C-alpha positions in Angstrom: -0.2 0.2 0.0 2.8 2.4 1.0 4.3 1.9 -2.6 0.9 2.6 -4.2 0.2 5.5 -2.3 4.2 6.6 -3.2 3.0 5.9 -7.1 -0.5 8.4 -6.6 1.8 11.1 -5.3 4.5 11.4 -7.6 1.7 10.7 -10.6 -0.4 14.1 -8.8 3.1 16.0 -9.4 3.2 14.7 -13.2 -0.7 16.2 -13.3 0.5 19.2 -11.6 3.1 20.0 -13.9 1.0 19.1 -17.2 -0.8 22.1 -16.8 2.3 23.9 -16.6 4.9 25.8 -18.9 7.2 22.9 -17.6 5.5 20.6 -20.1 8.0 22.4 -23.1 10.6 20.2 -22.0 8.4 17.1 -22.6 9.7 15.1 -25.0 7.7 11.8 -26.9 8.6 9.5 -24.8 7.8 11.7 -21.7 4.5 12.0 -23.5 4.4 8.0 -23.9 5.4 7.5 -20.3 2.5 10.1 -18.6 -0.1 8.2 -20.5 1.0 4.9 -19.5 0.9 6.2 -16.1 -2.3 7.5 -16.2 -4.2 4.3 -17.6 -1.9 2.4 -14.6 -4.2 4.7 -12.5 -7.2 3.9 -14.0 -6.5 0.3 -13.5 -6.3 0.8 -10.0 -9.3 2.4 -9.6 -10.8 -0.5 -11.8 -9.2 -3.5 -9.6 -9.9 -1.5 -6.1 -13.2 -0.3 -6.9 -14.9 -2.8 -4.8 -12.4 -3.5 -2.2 -13.9 -1.2 0.2 -10.8 -1.2 2.7 -8.1 -0.3 -0.2 -10.5 1.9 -1.5 -10.8 4.1 2.1 -7.3 4.1 2.4 -6.8 5.3 -0.9 -9.3 8.2 -0.6 -8.1 9.3 2.5 -4.2 9.2 1.5 -6.1 11.7 -1.5 -8.1 13.8 0.4 -5.1 14.5 2.6 -2.9 15.6 0.0 -5.5 17.5 -1.7 -5.3 19.2 1.3 -1.7 20.1 1.0 -1.9 21.3 -2.8 -4.7 23.3 -2.4 -3.2 26.0 -0.6 -0.2 26.0 -3.6 -2.3 27.5 -6.0 -3.8 26.5 -9.0 -1.2 26.3 -11.2 0.0 23.1 -9.0 -3.3 21.8 -8.4 -3.4 17.8 -9.6 -7.2 17.2 -9.4 -6.7 13.6 -8.2 -9.3 15.2 -4.6 -11.1 11.4 -4.5 -10.8 8.0 -5.2 -13.4 8.2 -8.3 -10.8 10.9 -10.2 -8.9 8.1 -10.8 -10.9 6.5 -13.2 -10.3 9.9 -15.2 -6.6 10.1 -14.8 -5.9 9.6 -18.6 -8.9 12.3 -19.5 -7.7 14.4 -17.4 -4.1 14.4 -18.2 -5.0 14.7 -22.1 -7.1 17.2 -21.1 -4.4 19.4 -19.8 -1.6 18.4 -21.9 -4.1 19.1 -25.3 -5.1 23.0 -23.5 -1.3 23.5 -22.7 0.5 25.9 -25.7 3.6 25.4 -23.9 3.5 21.6 -25.5 6.2 21.2 -28.2 5.3 19.8 -31.7 6.8 16.7 -31.2 5.7 15.8 -28.1 2.0 17.4 -29.1 2.2 15.3 -32.1 2.8 12.3 -30.2 0.2 12.9 -27.7 -2.1 13.1 -30.7 -0.7 9.5 -32.2 -1.2 8.0 -28.7 -5.1 9.4 -28.3 -6.4 8.5 -31.9 -4.5 6.4 -33.3 -5.7 5.2 -37.2 -6.9 2.3 -38.3 -3.4 0.4 -40.1 -1.4 2.4 -41.6 -2.7 6.4 -42.4 -3.5 7.4 -45.9 -3.2 10.8 -47.4 -6.7 11.2 -46.4 -6.2 10.3 -42.8 -3.1 12.5 -43.1 -5.8 15.4 -43.2 -7.9 14.2 -40.5 -4.9 14.4 -38.3 -3.9 17.5 -39.3 -7.5 19.0 -38.3 -7.6 17.2 -35.4 -4.6 18.8 -34.0 -5.9 22.4 -34.8 -9.2 21.4 -33.6 -8.2 20.1 -30.6 -5.9 22.9 -29.4 -9.1 25.4 -29.9 -12.0 23.1 -28.7 -9.7 22.0 -26.0 -9.0 26.2 -25.0 -12.5 26.8 -24.7 -13.7 24.5 -22.9 -10.6 24.9 -20.2 -11.7 28.6 -19.8 -15.7 27.9 -19.7 -14.8 25.7 -17.2 -12.8 27.9 -14.9 -16.4 29.1 -14.1 -17.4 25.7 -12.2 -13.8 24.7 -10.6 -12.0 21.7 -11.8 -14.6 18.6 -10.3 -17.8 20.4 -11.3 -20.3 18.5 -13.1 -20.8 21.2 -15.5 -17.6 20.8 -17.0 -17.4 19.0 -19.8 -14.5 16.8 -21.2 -13.3 18.9 -24.4 -11.3 15.6 -25.6 -14.3 13.3 -25.5 -16.5 15.5 -27.3 -14.0 17.1 -29.7 -14.0 13.3 -30.6 -17.5 12.9 -31.1 -17.8 16.1 -33.3 -15.2 14.7 -35.7 -16.7 11.2 -35.3 -20.2 11.9 -36.2 -18.6 14.7 -39.1 -16.7 11.5 -40.4 -19.6 9.3 -40.7 -21.4 12.0 -42.4 -18.5 12.1 -45.1 -18.6 8.0 -45.8 -21.9 8.1 -45.7 -22.1 10.7 -48.7 -19.6 8.2 -50.5 -21.0 5.2 -50.0 -24.0 3.9 -48.3 -21.9 1.3 -46.4 -19.0 3.6 -45.5 -20.5 4.6 -42.2 -20.5 0.8 -40.9 -17.4 0.1 -42.3 -15.8 2.9 -40.3 -17.6 2.2 -36.9 -16.3 -1.5 -37.6 -12.6 -0.5 -38.0 -12.3 2.0 -35.2 -13.7 -0.2 -33.2 -11.0 -3.0 -34.1 -8.2 -0.3 -33.5 -9.4 2.3 -31.0 -9.1 1.8 -27.6 -12.6 0.2 -26.8 -13.6 1.9 -23.5 -12.7 5.5 -24.9 -14.3 4.3 -27.9 -17.1 3.7 -26.3 -17.6 7.0 -24.5 -17.4 9.1 -27.3 -20.2 6.8 -28.8 -21.8 8.0 -26.3 -21.0 11.3 -26.3 -21.7 11.1 -29.7 -25.3 10.1 -29.1 -26.1 13.1 -26.8 -24.3 16.1 -29.5 -27.7 17.8 -30.6 -28.1 17.2 -34.3 -28.2 20.6 -35.5 -28.2 23.8 -33.1 -31.7 24.5 -34.1 -32.7 21.2 -35.4 -35.3 18.8 -33.9 -34.2 15.9 -31.6 -33.2 12.7 -33.4 -36.1 10.7 -32.2 -38.0 12.6 -35.1 -36.1 11.6 -38.1 -37.1 9.5 -40.9 -35.2 6.7 -41.7 -36.0 7.7 -45.4 -34.7 11.0 -44.8 -32.2 12.9 -47.2 -28.8 13.6 -45.6 -29.1 15.7 -42.2 -26.9 16.6 -39.6 -28.4 13.6 -37.4 -27.8 11.3 -40.0 -24.4 10.5 -38.0 -26.3 9.7 -34.8 -28.8 7.1 -36.9 -25.3 5.6 -38.5 -24.6 5.0 -34.7 -27.7 4.0 -33.7 -28.1 1.3 -36.4 -24.8 0.2 -35.9 -25.4 -0.6 -32.2 -28.4 -2.5 -33.0 -26.8 -4.9 -35.3 -23.8 -5.6 -32.9 -25.7 -7.0 -30.2 -21.7 -7.7 -28.4 -21.2 -4.3 -29.0 -24.2 -3.1 -27.6 -24.2 -5.3 -24.5 -20.6 -4.1 -23.6 -22.0 -0.4 -24.0 -24.8 -1.1 -21.5 -22.7 -2.8 -18.9 -19.5 -0.8 -19.2 -20.7 2.4 -19.2 -21.8 4.6 -15.9 -25.4 4.1 -15.6 -26.1 7.7 -15.7 -24.5 8.4 -18.6 -26.4 5.9 -20.2 -30.0 6.8 -19.0 -29.4 10.0 -20.7 -28.5 8.4 -23.7 -31.5 6.1 -23.7 -33.9 8.7 -23.2 -32.4 10.8 -26.7 -32.6 7.3 -28.3 -35.6 4.8 -27.6 -34.5 2.2 -30.1 -31.1 1.6 -27.7 -33.3 2.5 -24.9 -35.7 -1.1 -25.4 -32.5 -3.3 -26.0 -31.2 -1.7 -22.8 -33.9 -3.1 -20.7 -34.0 -6.0 -22.3 -30.0 -6.8 -21.1 -31.1 -5.5 -17.7 -33.8 -7.6 -17.3 -32.0 -10.8 -19.2 -29.1 -9.5 -16.1 -31.7 -10.0 -13.8 -32.3 -13.3 -14.8 -29.2 -14.6 -14.6 -29.0 -14.2 -10.4 -30.2 -16.3 -7.9 -30.5 -15.4 -4.4 -27.7 -16.6 -1.8 -29.4 -17.9 1.5 -26.0 -17.7 3.2 -25.5 -14.0 2.3 -28.6 -13.0 1.8 -27.9 -11.2 -1.2 -28.3 -11.8 -5.1 -25.6 -13.2 -6.7 -24.6 -14.5 -10.2 -23.8 -17.9 -11.3 -20.4 -17.3 -13.1 -17.8 -14.6 -11.4 -18.6 -11.7 -15.0 -22.3 -11.7 -14.2 -22.4 -7.8 -12.4 -23.2 -7.9 -8.6 -26.9 -6.8 -7.6 -25.4 -3.5 -6.6 -24.6 -2.2 -10.1 -27.9 -4.0 -11.3 -29.9 -1.8 -8.9 -28.2 1.0 -9.7 -29.0 1.3 -13.3 -32.6 0.6 -12.4 -32.7 3.2 -10.0 -30.9 5.7 -12.7 -33.6 5.0 -14.8 -36.4 5.6 -12.5 -34.7 9.1 -12.0 -35.8 10.2 -15.5 -38.7 11.8 -16.2 -42.0 10.2 -17.7 -42.1 8.5 -20.1 -39.0 6.5 -19.4 -39.8 6.0 -15.9 -43.2 4.7 -16.3 -41.7 2.2 -19.0 -39.8 0.8 -16.7 -41.7 0.3 -13.7 -44.4 -1.0 -16.2 -41.6 -3.4 -17.0 -40.7 -4.8 -13.9 -43.9 -5.2 -12.6 -45.3 -7.6 -15.4 -41.9 -9.7 -14.7 -42.7 -9.9 -11.4 -46.3 -11.1 -12.1 -44.8 -13.6 -14.2 -42.1 -14.6 -11.8 -45.1 -15.7 -9.3 -45.5 -11.7 -8.0 -44.3 -12.2 -4.9 -44.2 -10.0 -2.2 -41.9 -11.5 0.1 -38.3 -10.3 -0.1 -36.0 -13.1 -1.3 -38.5 -15.5 -3.6 -38.5 -13.1 -6.7 -35.7 -10.3 -8.0 -38.2 -8.3 -9.2 -40.2 -8.0 -6.0 -36.8 -7.1 -4.2 -35.6 -4.4 -7.1 -39.2 -2.4 -6.7 -39.0 -2.5 -3.3 -35.5 -1.0 -3.0 -36.5 1.0 -6.1 -39.4 2.4 -3.5 -37.6 3.0 -0.9 -35.0 4.8 -2.4 -37.2 7.1 -3.9 
């Protein structure tokens, strides 16, 4: 634990430096090492997220460290204020480096190659896309960092400029290839899925699905399948691609945070129906452990009761008609399961009881 604590403290120093002019001395190798370190911190978050003792100890150390940083000024503030922040270390580091004009050209090019690796060897068109990405990423990061200063580093009102930039570029690219060839968008998405870090790509897809179709345009769900190309065409291609890839759709629904998924499926009814079906299938895989007094999965890979409940809870906190449809689905499952009212006999009864007490 002491070794891990030292790692946290040293990486906090890297994060603090990443927003200063000292990065002008960073070379490509330094950028690669910093990103590798940030991904290791994210691994720590995932590995120990469900180990209450280790998580609480790391949380305490991070808070102690934050108190020491708090009086040192914004230039040396790392941003690692709690354990949850470890889960986005790579995004936080990338965001700061993208917005830091002191980073040298060679190091910046290395950063882009690490964040946006193309599928295979890049051709001339992809080289042009990289050039556009470099310019757009710098501008977007600067604008969002300026706006975020009004809310603070950890405010929920702050949007991640890196993910949003990737999402905007993805929608733009989907529309471009769709205008050239009908199957172009699906081939592009499949290629990106095979070549990019999958967790990051899922976050980009979610962000893209939440972007407006156009500044003053209608919601995506009002688009017709046979309509001409519109600014919302990229959303339609993303939805159709996910619906046609059941394995990827399942990963999308299991990997992303509950709140984010609720927003996405609230905007896209077709995805909501699949998400709700996956959650009910998930519930059917759990059985009640009499000794432990909890619902558990038959396999280690089956998600725990707490995670399933949090996803239903998030959906039930959404406005109607989303909330109403979820509750109707749970009531239907409960009735099909025997309509029990006693806890421990039907997972649907227990979910409804828990959702009622948490409302």
